[in-house]
Phi, psi and omega in degrees: 000130180278166179300322180298324179290335183272356182295147178289162176297322178297321177297313181298319176297315179298318179297319179293318179294318179301316179294322180295323183276307187274340180100146182304313184298315181298312183293319178299316178298318179297314180297321180293333179270359181288136178244176176301328181294313185259002178301317178298323177295316179299319176298316181300312182287329178293316179284313187283296183293309187274321182278331181261300188281305184292340183263002178293151188276340191291317178261150175281165175298325177300311180297316179297323180298313180297317180296317181297314179299315180297315180297315181295320177297315181298325181275356181072025179270075192297317181295315179294321178300313180300318179300317182285331174295316178297325182283345184304329179297337179272348184253349183091359176285126183270172175297324177296320176300315181294321176301314179298321178297321180292329175296320176295319177300315182301316183285316188266339181238346176119144180299317179302320179296315179293318182300315179296315179297319180299319177301316180295315182295317179301319179297318179297315179298319177298316178298317180295319179294321178294320180294329179288330184272000000 
């Protein structure tokens, strides 16, 4: 029996949700970069974040995406925020949704946190627009 066969149902659900949100390419790249050192962490986030929280039925992926982007921006977690902004196209969260989330960040977490995140988000949108043309 392989390690993949031994995975819990929550892990399998989490892996599928992670791929749906972040994209096949991102998750494959992440898995290929996993080492013995960070494999337990990857298992933890796949089961916990993706299999437990992101896979719950009450909120849509769009709603979870907006909340996640706002929280990451508020916490100054710029790399993770950028990753979730890029993934928003997979969740149905629009640029307008993300703008609204940044307004909440500005009011509830502070203008500097929102300002920094907005700079990052604008750069991502510019990159996406350039790639489309």
